[in-house]
C-alpha positions as a printed Julia matrix, in Angstrom:
408×3 Matrix{Float64}:
 34.61   17.81  379.19
 32.45   18.56  376.36
 29.05   17.07  376.9
 28.04   14.39  374.42
 24.62   14.55  372.87
 23.8    11.18  373.53
 25.92   10.31  376.66
 22.85    9.78  378.39
 21.98    6.58  375.96
 22.87    3.16  375.92
 22.4     0.87  372.61
 22.27   -2.79  372.95
 23.34   -3.62  369.38
 22.79   -7.04  368.11
 23.23   -6.16  364.36
 26.09   -7.01  362.17
 27.65   -6.14  358.67
 26.83   -2.51  357.59
 23.21   -1.07  357.83
 22.55   -1.9   361.48
 26.45   -1.08  362.28
 26.25    2.12  360.32
 23.21    3.43  362.39
 24.87    2.34  365.88
 28.3     3.77  365.03
 26.59    7.06  364.22
 24.99    6.98  367.72
 28.36    6.22  369.26
 29.98    8.86  367.52
 27.27   11.29  369.13
 28.54    9.53  372.9
 25.99    6.72  373.01
 27.29    3.78  375.04
 26.94    0.99  372.21
 27.53   -2.23  373.35
 27.71   -4.4   370.25
 26.86   -8.43  370.87
 29.07  -10.76  368.7
 29.46  -14.33  368.5
 31.83  -16.04  370.36
 34.79  -16.94  368.14
 33.93  -15.28  365.05
 32.1   -12.24  365.77
 30.6    -9.81  362.89
 30.74  -11.27  359.43
 32.82   -8.13  358.23
 35.58   -9.23  360.77
 36.41  -11.54  358.07
 35.89   -9.45  354.84
 39.28   -8.74  353.68
 41.89   -8.37  352.52
 42.66   -5.38  353.25
 43.12   -5.75  356.88
 44.66   -3.41  359.44
 48.57   -3.81  359.71
 50.3    -4.14  362.93
 53.42   -1.88  363.6
 55.42   -4.84  361.46
 53.59   -4.09  358.45
 51.54   -7.69  359.0
 48.18   -8.38  358.88
 45.91   -8.19  361.65
 42.58   -9.8   362.25
 40.52   -6.6   361.71
 39.29   -6.16  358.08
 39.33   -2.64  357.0
 35.44   -3.21  356.08
 34.73   -4.1   359.74
 36.58   -0.91  360.57
 34.68    1.15  358.66
 31.52    0.85  360.66
 32.42   -0.32  364.13
 34.05    2.39  365.86
 33.72    3.68  369.52
 31.56    0.67  370.34
 32.3    -1.78  373.44
 32.47   -5.53  372.03
 30.65   -8.4   374.08
 30.66  -12.02  373.04
 27.59  -13.9   373.69
 25.99  -16.92  372.37
 22.42  -16.18  372.2
 21.22  -19.55  370.85
 21.8   -20.69  374.46
 19.34  -20.02  377.29
 21.98  -18.28  379.49
 23.12  -16.04  376.61
 19.45  -15.25  376.35
 19.19  -14.44  379.79
 22.25  -11.99  379.5
 20.69  -10.19  376.85
 17.53   -9.49  378.51
 19.5    -8.34  381.4
 21.3    -6.12  379.13
 18.28   -4.79  377.61
 16.86   -3.92  381.08
 19.88   -1.28  381.16
 19.22   -0.01  377.77
 17.6     2.71  376.02
 17.6     1.11  372.52
 18.01   -2.25  370.88
 19.11   -2.56  367.43
 19.14   -5.84  365.8
 18.83   -7.16  361.67
 18.09  -10.62  362.35
 15.57  -12.58  360.06
 11.84  -11.67  360.67
 10.92  -13.78  363.68
 14.39  -15.29  364.48
 14.74  -13.76  367.78
 11.26  -14.38  368.99
 12.05  -18.2   369.38
 14.94  -16.26  371.74
 12.63  -14.47  373.68
 14.55  -11.38  372.46
 12.04  -10.02  370.1
 10.42   -6.8   370.98
  7.34   -7.84  372.65
  9.68  -10.11  374.85
 11.9    -7.28  375.78
  9.27   -4.65  376.21
  8.07   -6.67  378.93
 11.44   -6.47  380.66
 12.09   -2.51  379.92
  8.58   -0.92  379.0
 10.15    2.59  377.38
 12.32    0.41  375.31
 13.35    1.79  371.63
 13.52   -1.34  369.58
 14.68   -1.12  365.96
 14.59   -4.04  363.3
 16.33   -3.76  360.25
 15.19   -6.16  357.57
 15.39   -6.26  353.91
 11.65   -6.31  353.15
 10.21   -5.32  356.54
  8.22   -7.18  359.04
  5.23   -7.88  356.94
  4.0    -8.45  353.11
  4.6   -11.35  350.77
  8.47  -10.85  350.9
  8.72  -10.32  354.71
 10.67  -13.73  354.8
 12.85  -13.2   352.31
 16.84  -12.23  352.78
 17.24   -9.05  351.42
 20.96   -7.82  350.75
 22.12   -4.52  349.43
 23.03   -5.44  345.6
 19.53   -7.19  345.13
 17.57   -4.34  346.77
 19.6    -1.8   344.36
 18.03   -4.03  341.66
 14.33   -4.71  343.09
 14.2    -0.93  344.23
 14.56    0.72  340.79
 18.3     2.31  341.67
 19.77    0.32  339.11
 17.12    1.03  336.39
 18.43    4.61  336.58
 22.2     3.98  336.98
 24.44    3.07  334.5
 25.32    4.35  330.74
 22.37    4.57  328.18
 21.82    1.44  326.64
 22.64    2.97  323.06
 25.96    4.14  324.09
 28.89    1.87  324.4
 29.03    0.23  327.74
 25.15    0.54  328.41
 23.27   -1.37  331.07
 22.48   -1.14  334.69
 24.96   -0.65  337.46
 24.77   -1.01  341.12
 26.5     2.02  342.96
 29.84    1.61  343.83
 29.33    1.54  347.74
 26.53   -0.44  349.67
 24.01    2.51  349.29
 21.07    0.88  350.46
 22.56   -0.63  353.51
 23.98    3.0   354.07
 21.0     4.83  353.69
 18.64    2.44  355.73
 21.56    2.97  358.61
 20.69    6.78  358.12
 17.16    6.54  358.15
 17.41    4.08  361.06
 19.68    6.75  363.0
 16.87    9.47  362.53
 14.1     6.9   363.47
 15.85    5.84  366.69
 16.31    9.68  367.65
 12.89   10.47  366.8
 11.73    7.48  369.23
 13.89    8.69  372.14
 12.74   12.11  371.75
  9.1    10.93  371.93
  9.73    8.68  374.87
 11.54   11.6   376.7
  8.22   13.78  376.18
  5.6    10.73  376.7
  7.39    7.98  378.75
  6.68    5.86  376.08
  9.03    3.02  373.63
  8.39    2.27  370.48
  8.89   -0.54  367.65
 10.91    0.69  364.62
 10.36   -1.43  361.38
 13.02   -0.23  359.02
 13.11   -2.09  355.23
 15.96   -1.91  352.67
 13.07   -1.89  350.13
 11.33    0.8   351.61
 14.45    3.05  352.05
 15.8     2.13  348.4
 11.92    3.19  346.94
 12.05    6.33  349.18
 15.54    7.38  347.9
 14.37    7.58  344.33
 13.73   10.9   345.02
 13.12   13.14  342.09
 13.13    9.77  339.99
 10.39    8.48  341.68
  8.42   11.61  341.86
  8.95   11.89  337.72
  7.4     8.42  337.31
  4.53    8.98  339.48
  3.76   12.27  338.12
  4.23   10.99  334.25
  3.69    7.66  334.09
  6.7     7.05  331.83
  9.88    4.89  333.56
 13.03    6.9   333.83
 15.9     5.38  331.85
 19.27    5.32  332.41
 21.46    8.61  331.52
 24.87    7.42  332.58
 26.8    10.41  333.86
 23.94   12.67  332.53
 21.21   14.29  334.0
 17.42   13.38  333.13
 16.41   17.08  333.65
 19.24   19.22  333.33
 21.4    19.78  330.09
 24.43   19.88  330.34
 24.74   18.37  333.68
 27.46   15.6   332.94
 31.13   14.47  332.58
 33.43   15.77  329.4
 36.19   14.42  328.18
 38.92   17.15  328.31
 42.41   17.33  326.38
 44.2    15.58  329.26
 41.21   14.15  331.36
 37.69   14.26  332.35
 35.59   17.23  334.2
 32.07   17.29  335.56
 30.36   20.4   334.49
 27.04   21.02  336.4
 25.19   23.99  334.92
 21.98   24.29  337.3
 20.66   27.25  335.07
 20.5    29.36  332.19
 22.99   31.91  333.3
 25.63   29.3   334.6
 25.27   27.55  330.8
 25.64   30.82  329.01
 29.15   31.43  331.11
 30.22   27.9   330.23
 29.98   28.35  326.73
 31.42   31.75  326.72
 34.35   30.63  328.4
 34.76   27.7   325.86
 34.52   30.27  323.04
 31.2    29.61  321.85
 29.0    32.5   322.99
 26.77   31.71  319.85
 25.22   28.73  321.74
 24.15   30.87  324.48
 21.39   32.69  322.45
 20.64   29.82  319.88
 17.15   29.34  319.4
 17.35   25.57  320.16
 19.45   25.78  323.01
 18.91   29.13  325.06
 16.82   27.83  327.73
 17.36   24.52  329.75
 13.94   23.12  328.56
 15.38   23.38  324.81
 18.79   21.87  325.64
 16.59   18.94  327.5
 14.65   18.39  324.46
 17.8    18.63  321.77
 20.43   17.4   324.26
 21.19   14.86  321.4
 22.77   17.55  318.76
 24.1    19.84  321.74
 26.0    17.53  323.64
 28.24   16.6   321.14
 29.11   20.08  320.11
 29.89   20.9   323.87
 31.82   17.78  323.9
 34.01   18.93  321.02
 34.45   22.3   322.74
 35.53   20.66  326.08
 38.45   18.61  324.56
 40.31   21.58  323.1
 41.29   22.5   326.56
 43.22   20.53  329.32
 41.32   19.82  332.55
 43.04   22.58  335.09
 42.33   24.97  332.42
 38.97   24.51  332.41
 38.04   23.96  336.29
 40.46   27.28  336.73
 38.45   29.26  334.15
 35.02   28.18  335.02
 35.48   28.58  338.86
 36.38   32.08  338.12
 33.09   32.73  336.4
 30.84   30.81  339.0
 30.18   27.53  336.9
 30.0    24.52  339.09
 32.46   22.16  338.19
 35.15   19.69  339.3
 37.4    16.72  338.72
 36.59   13.07  338.97
 39.17   11.86  341.7
 39.79    8.38  342.74
 40.32    7.73  346.46
 44.0     8.62  346.32
 42.93   11.83  344.81
 40.32   12.38  347.56
 42.72   12.14  350.36
 45.22   14.51  349.06
 42.81   17.13  348.52
 43.36   20.16  350.3
 39.6    20.86  351.39
 39.01   17.09  352.28
 42.32   17.74  354.58
 41.51   21.02  355.87
 38.18   19.35  357.21
 39.95   16.53  358.83
 38.16   13.75  356.83
 40.97   11.5   357.62
 41.4    10.36  361.26
 44.09    8.05  363.13
 42.85    6.45  366.27
 45.12    4.22  368.58
 44.03    0.52  368.21
 45.17   -2.6   370.53
 46.77   -4.56  367.54
 47.4    -2.23  364.84
 49.0     0.56  366.76
 46.98    3.03  364.98
 44.39    2.94  362.32
 42.9     5.37  359.71
 39.28    6.11  359.41
 36.84    8.44  357.99
 35.84   10.56  360.49
 32.04   11.64  360.9
 30.88   14.38  358.96
 28.38   15.88  361.52
 29.82   18.82  362.95
 27.65   20.05  365.92
 29.21   23.02  367.89
 28.05   22.38  371.34
 28.41   18.53  371.32
 30.35   17.12  368.16
 30.83   14.06  367.1
 33.57   12.07  368.26
 35.89    9.47  366.22
 38.4     9.0   368.09
 37.67    5.43  369.47
 38.84    2.89  367.35
 37.08   -0.01  366.45
 37.09   -2.83  369.46
 38.79   -6.42  369.46
 36.21   -9.13  369.37
 34.94   -9.53  373.19
 37.53   -6.78  374.03
 34.79   -5.4   376.88
 32.97   -8.58  377.82
 34.06   -8.46  381.27
 33.9    -4.77  381.91
 30.55   -4.61  380.55
 29.15   -7.67  382.74
 30.83   -6.21  385.89
 30.04   -2.41  384.88
 26.3    -2.99  383.8
 25.35   -6.1   385.18
 27.49   -6.52  388.28
 28.52   -9.67  387.88
 31.52  -10.98  389.73
 34.86  -12.3   388.39
 33.64  -15.93  388.98
 30.03  -15.43  387.55
 31.75  -14.23  384.44
 34.49  -17.14  384.45
 31.64  -19.84  384.63
 29.91  -18.42  381.87
 33.03  -18.56  379.96
 33.62  -21.85  380.78
 29.94  -22.97  379.49
 31.01  -21.52  376.2
 28.16  -18.67  376.47
 31.13  -15.71  376.28
């Protein structure tokens, strides 16, 4: 069997919804044994975030929401009521056998259960413990609840996302996916891997404080840098680019196309294909700084040029001369795209109630220890008995007693 990159790592996952589960799914895809702790009876909130739900062989809805399926493959589900002392004791036992604990409870909430970092560090000194919250463990907002939508607004993303205020439909917009949650999950994955490397070199565990607001501010990237170095807050540009022209969508004769000219040479080829070579050497448009300065007069000229031909003509002609371009696909188009299909981005995995579920594969391609995405998301509590027997050595009688008390 091909060695798994994280096959030696066990993760105790106390997180739910998206940011934390996205992180632990990355770790599971890379081979970690992820034990997902869920509330008895209901489990992760997103199990009920439907429709749509996975369908069984007869086409009827199962209890597995598609939202939940997107972020929980490859894990083992254990139900445990951590509000009860017996449940807390089980989590401490599992932590003793884990390398990583991941949680996204409110600041201080797990301390009252004896499941905070300091408490579990006493059980496992080299533990890597990652907390994901809206605003972090300190600061004036630390105890506030932080959700992706709120953070996109508070962290500046919505101020630069959406059509220009002076155009129809102008105004702030959130991203179409929970981008801040997903990026927090990705940053958490990186932080955990870095902490594990540090532990393997020094024997020292550590605490990771991940905040959605911190991540959102960090991922402003060039927009944040533009502001810090100019003192001027960037505005919304819709599908245009603040620093490059043309780098936007255009209406063709029969649809829309994205044109992304990253340099003057690509711009020259673009207008030559469109039958307007005069625009390549025009004194007001010959260089990108000039085009940015004069965008309001140039873009309507380009728009008129583009709408004379159909979308597929533009894509074929621009690709032939090396100008970056492409269509705006809906998800039906995305999963029919020959490149997406060739890369195997849609996978089918067996599932206990749905027969098979369709998922998006992990894009990380490692040649020696590839990410594996062939394990479906678990049913609620599917692995409770297995984990308690295998990891903790509990007997059937002990498990049955815990279940009788409502702990499992």
